[in-house]
N, C-alpha and C positions, 0 to 999 in steps of 0.2 A: 504493500500500500504506500510505502514511502516514496517510491520512484515517481509515479504520476503526480503526487502531491508536491514533491520537491521541484520537479520540472515545471509544473504550472506556476508555483510561487516564484521561482527564480525568473521565469519568463516575464512576470509582472514587475519584479523589483529591480532588475538589472538592466533596464533599457532607458536611461535618462536621455531625452532628446537634446542635442546640443544646437539644433537650428534655432536661431533667435526669432522672436516675433517681429512682424513687420512694423515699420515706424508708425503707420496709421493706427494699428491696433494698440501699440504702446501708448500713443497719445490719447486714445479714447479710453484706455484702461480695461477694455474687454478681454484682452489677452490674459492678463494676470488673473482676473477673477475666474474666467472660464477654466483655465488650466489648473489653477489651485483647487477648485471645487472638484473637477473631474478626477485628478490624480489622488486627492485625499480620500474621496469616497471609494474609488476602486481599490486602492491599496489597503485602506482600512478594512474593508470587507474581506479582502483576501487574507490578511493577517489574522483576523478574528476567526475565519473558517478554519485556517490551518491550526490555530491554537486549540480550537475545539476538537479537531481530529486527533491532535497529539495527546489530548487528555483522555480520549476514548480508547485508543489502541495501546495495549500494554507493551507492545514491541518498541514504542517510542519513549516509554518511561524508564529509561536507563541512561547510562553515561553518554552513549552515542546519540540518543534522541535529545538529550539536554544540550549537547554541543551543537547539534543541528538547529535547535530552537534559538540558541544564542547567535548563530550565524544568520538566521532569518531575521531575528530582531535587529541585528546590525544593518542588514540590507534594507529593512523596512524604515529604520530611522534615517538612513542615508537618503532614501527616496523622498521622505518627507522634507528633508532639508533641501533637496533639489527643487521641490515644489515651491519653496519660499523664494528661490531666486528666479522663478519664471516671470518674465516680463521686466526684469531689471530691479536692482535694489539701489535706491537713491541715498539712503541714510548711510554715512560712512561707518558708524559703529556697528550697525546691523550687517553691513557688507563684510567687515573684518571678522565679526563673530561667525557669520555663515561660512566664510572661507576656511577658517580654522576648524570649525565643527565638522565640515564635510571631509577635510583631510583626516581628522581623527576617526570618523566613522569608516572611511575607506580603508584606513590602516587596520581598524578593528575587524573588518570583513576578512582580510587576508590572514590576520592572526588566528581567527577562529577557523578558517579553512585549514590552516596548518595544524591546529589542535585536532580537528576532525580526522585528518589523514593519519596523524600520529596515533589517535585512538583506534582507528581501523587496523593499523599495523600491529598495535599491542594486542588487540582482540585476536587477530589471525595467529599471532605467535603463541598466545597462552591457551587458546581453545583449539584443540586438534581433533574435535569431533563435532557432530551436528547439534549436540545439546548445548545450548549457551550456558556458560558458567556465571554464577553470581559473584560479583566482586565485592568483598566486604569493605574494601577501601575506596568505594566509589565517591564518598564525601571528600576524602583527601585528594583524590585525583581531580575531582571537579574544581576544588579550590585552586589547585595548581593551574588548571586550564583557564580558570577565570582570571587569575593573576596575570597569566600570559596574554589572554585574549583582550582584556580590558585595560591592563596596566602597561604593557609594552607600548601601545600606541601613545600613551601619555608622555612617556620618555621621548619618543620620536617627535611628538608634537612640540615638546619643549625645545628640542633642537631646531625644529622648523621655525618657531617663533623667534629664536635668536637670529637665524639666517634672514628672516623677513625683516627684522629690525635693522640689521646691517645693510640690507639692500635698499631699505627705505630711508636710511640716514636717521634712524630713531623715531620716525613719524609713521606709526602704523595706520593712522587714519588717512593716509594718502592712498585712495582707492581708485585712482584713475585707470591703472592697468588692470585691476581686478574686475572692474565693471564691464570690460570687453567680453567676458565670459559669464556674466550674471553673478559674479562673486562666487563662482563654483570652484575656482582654483587659486592657489597662492602664486606669488611671483616665481621666476625661474629657479633661483637657487633653493628656495624653501621647498619647491615642488620636486625638483630633481633629487636633491640630497635628503630631503625629509620624507619623500614618498616613493619615488621611482626606484631608488637604490635599495631601500629596505624591502619593498615589494618584490624586487627581483630576487633578493636573498630568500625571502619567504617562499617564493615559487620554486626555487631550487630545492628547498627543504620538502615541499609538498611532492615534487617529482621523485625525490629520493624515497620518501615514505611509501609512495605508490609502487615504485619499482621493488622495494624490499618486501612490501606486502604481497605483490604478485609472486615473488620467489618463494615466500613462506607458504602461500596458498597452494602453490604447485607441490611443495614438499608434503604438506599435510594431506592433500588429496591422495597422494600415493600411499599414505599410511593407512587408509581405510581398508577394512577387511573385505567387504563385498563390493561388487561392481555397482550395485544400486546406490550404495552409500557414497562411492566415489563420484558417480554422475551427479547425485544431488548436491554434494558439497561443491563440486566444480561449477555447477550452474549458480549456486548461491554466491560463491566467492567472486566469480566473474561478473555477476550482476552488481555486486558492491563496488568492485574495482572500477568498472566502466561507469558507474553512476558518479563516483567521486572524480573520475577523469573528465566526464562531461561537465560537471559543475565547475571544475578548475578551468577548463578551456573557456567556458561561458563567461565566468567572472573575469578571467585574465583578458579575454577579448574586449569586453566592455571597458575595462580599465585602460587597455592599450589604445582603444579608439579615443577615449577621453584625453589621454596623454598626447596623442597625435594632434588632436584639436587644439590643445593648450600650446604645444611647442611650435606648431606651424601657424597658429593664429587663425586657422580656418574653423569657423563655428558651425559648419554644415557637414562635418566628417561623417556623422551618423545619419 
């Protein structure tokens, strides 16, 4: 049940449009109101439906399901922040707050994606049969993932703030360059060194965990006694690996297109 739910949710949450509204719609104010209402209603309903489903199915009430919900929560909050910038942000303080908040949430998404793939690899390594094992240390593991998923982006954001201050000469309220992309991205140095490079390192870690998980899955499949058990485990492990791979490719593609729009100055890349 998690595969169609996750694909549907990610399809709604990871497609922020970078094409700016026309000047006439900006002046009339219809662009901002329409886009905000449409995006808020659609994504709010999607997140509520997914939360209800996760509370109903016992397969999602474990460490893997909890990390998945944190990833989706980060994607949801990032999308809501994108909605705020639709139509342009004129207030300098709101513009700066939006740019920093979005950078934090985007980093949070990749941190939780890394935590999810690490959890998948750990499950493959510890569980060599089809019967899932209960982890008595799930609380400890979750706190470690939470510290990594929500705490690491804070450190990276602090570094980005320092870089932004240096590039702006100490004046963070200078938002002339930020408003070209609806205050969705920070300036060059803070964006490249505070977001792109850490994300590249996180993606490398994700790929490593996926590769190691595939190797472990192949080994555990060969350990099954009966052919039926081997075939069932092979299908289950392949489904999990390819699901995480698709999610990684989707999120990385969206982030890559956003980075391309920012670095090239083209607001219609997507």
